[in-house]
C-alpha positions as CSV (number, residue, x, y, z in Angstrom):
1,M,-6.6,41.1,-52.8
2,R,-2.8,41.0,-52.8
3,K,-2.6,42.7,-49.3
4,A,-5.1,40.3,-47.9
5,L,-3.1,37.3,-49.2
6,I,0.1,38.8,-47.8
7,R,-1.6,39.2,-44.4
8,L,-2.9,35.6,-44.5
9,V,0.5,34.2,-45.3
10,A,2.1,36.3,-42.6
11,A,-0.4,35.0,-40.1
12,L,-0.1,31.4,-41.1
13,P,2.6,30.4,-38.6
14,F,0.5,31.9,-35.8
15,L,-2.7,30.1,-37.0
16,L,-0.9,26.8,-37.2
17,L,0.4,27.3,-33.7
18,V,-3.0,28.0,-32.3
19,A,-4.6,25.1,-34.2
20,A,-2.0,22.6,-33.1
21,P,-3.1,20.3,-30.3
22,A,-1.5,21.0,-27.0
23,S,1.1,18.4,-25.8
24,A,1.7,17.5,-22.2
25,G,5.4,16.7,-23.0
26,P,7.5,13.6,-23.0
27,V,6.3,10.5,-21.2
28,F,8.3,8.0,-19.2
29,E,7.9,4.7,-20.9
30,D,9.2,1.2,-20.1
31,G,8.5,-2.0,-21.9
32,G,6.7,-0.1,-24.7
33,A,4.1,1.5,-22.3
34,A,3.7,4.7,-20.4
35,I,4.4,4.4,-16.7
36,R,5.5,0.8,-16.9
37,G,2.1,-0.3,-18.2
38,Y,0.1,0.7,-15.0
39,D,-3.4,2.2,-15.1
40,A,-3.1,5.9,-14.3
41,V,-6.9,6.2,-13.6
42,A,-6.7,3.3,-11.0
43,Y,-4.5,5.4,-8.7
44,F,-7.5,7.7,-8.3
45,T,-10.4,5.2,-8.4
46,E,-8.8,2.3,-6.5
47,N,-6.2,4.1,-4.5
48,K,-3.5,1.7,-5.6
49,P,-1.3,0.8,-8.5
50,V,-3.1,-1.6,-10.9
51,E,-1.5,-3.2,-14.0
52,G,-3.0,-2.3,-17.3
53,D,-4.0,-4.6,-20.0
54,V,-3.1,-4.3,-23.7
55,A,-6.8,-4.9,-24.5
56,F,-7.5,-1.5,-23.0
57,A,-4.7,0.5,-24.6
58,H,-5.0,4.2,-25.6
59,D,-2.4,6.2,-27.4
60,W,-1.8,9.7,-26.1
61,N,1.0,12.2,-26.1
62,G,3.3,9.9,-28.1
63,A,2.9,7.0,-25.7
64,T,0.8,3.9,-25.3
65,W,-1.2,3.9,-22.0
66,L,-2.6,0.7,-20.6
67,F,-5.7,0.5,-18.4
68,S,-7.3,-2.3,-16.4
69,S,-10.8,-1.6,-17.9
70,A,-12.6,0.0,-20.7
71,A,-14.2,2.5,-18.3
72,N,-10.7,3.6,-17.1
73,R,-9.4,3.9,-20.6
74,D,-12.4,5.9,-21.6
75,A,-12.1,8.2,-18.6
76,F,-8.5,8.9,-19.4
77,A,-9.2,9.5,-23.1
78,A,-11.9,12.0,-22.2
79,D,-9.6,14.0,-19.8
80,P,-5.9,12.8,-19.9
81,G,-4.8,16.0,-18.1
82,R,-6.9,14.9,-15.1
83,Y,-5.3,11.5,-14.7
84,A,-1.8,11.5,-16.3
85,P,1.0,11.7,-13.8
86,Q,2.8,14.9,-13.4
87,Y,6.2,15.5,-15.1
88,G,5.4,12.9,-17.7
89,G,5.5,10.1,-15.2
90,Y,9.2,10.7,-14.4
91,C,10.2,10.8,-10.7
92,A,8.8,13.8,-9.0
93,Y,11.7,14.0,-6.5
94,A,14.2,13.9,-9.4
95,V,12.3,16.7,-11.3
96,S,12.3,18.8,-8.1
97,E,16.1,18.4,-8.1
98,G,16.4,19.3,-11.8
99,Y,16.8,16.0,-13.6
100,T,14.7,12.9,-14.6
101,A,14.7,9.4,-13.3
102,P,12.5,6.3,-13.9
103,T,9.7,5.5,-11.6
104,D,8.3,2.5,-9.6
105,P,4.5,2.2,-9.9
106,A,4.3,1.4,-6.2
107,A,6.0,4.7,-5.2
108,W,3.1,7.2,-5.8
109,S,1.1,10.0,-4.2
110,I,-1.9,12.0,-5.0
111,V,-1.5,15.6,-3.8
112,D,-4.1,18.3,-4.6
113,D,-5.7,15.9,-7.1
114,R,-2.5,15.4,-9.0
115,L,-0.7,12.1,-9.4
116,F,3.1,12.0,-8.7
117,L,5.3,9.0,-9.2
118,N,8.8,8.4,-7.7
119,Y,11.8,6.3,-8.3
120,S,11.3,4.1,-5.3
121,R,9.3,3.9,-2.0
122,S,12.3,5.3,-0.1
123,V,12.6,8.3,-2.5
124,Q,8.8,8.7,-2.3
125,S,9.0,8.9,1.5
126,R,11.7,11.6,1.3
127,W,9.6,13.5,-1.4
128,S,6.5,13.3,0.8
129,G,8.3,14.8,3.8
130,N,8.0,18.2,2.1
131,A,5.8,17.5,-0.9
132,Q,4.5,21.1,-1.4
133,T,8.0,22.5,-1.6
134,R,9.1,19.7,-3.9
135,I,6.0,20.3,-6.1
136,R,6.8,24.0,-6.4
137,A,10.4,23.1,-7.4
138,G,9.2,20.4,-9.8
139,D,6.7,22.7,-11.4
140,A,9.4,25.4,-11.9
141,N,12.0,22.9,-13.2
142,W,9.7,20.8,-15.5
143,P,9.5,23.3,-18.5
144,E,13.3,23.3,-18.9
145,I,13.7,19.6,-18.3
146,E,10.8,18.9,-20.7
147,A,12.4,21.1,-23.4
148,G,15.6,19.0,-23.1
149,L,13.9,15.6,-23.5
């Protein structure tokens, strides 16, 4: 009995780690809402930035996300990894360069079914010029950046 208890106590940190919900990391917030209060799902369904409404709020990953409809809120809640912008909604160009910057909801792209936001439309244009290279760099840089936030 004592050996079994010792093994259980020794395994407890691992069990807690496995049981803990996965986090997608820090989220860019402005004005108390993720991604400046824009509806992350609308980028996919309406192909444009759409302002969210507090009536359709959802808390995820330490931030409040706003949506333009209950249907969009529910779609996000069911699969946030599908709709949440990459790099926590921070500027994809900046992350590809190794730092973070805020984003403009009008400066966006969907590449390989992933949402990317940028600081401005001019930065988004530069990012889009070689998006695949920038995405590889951003994916490589994000874990270290995320750990520092």
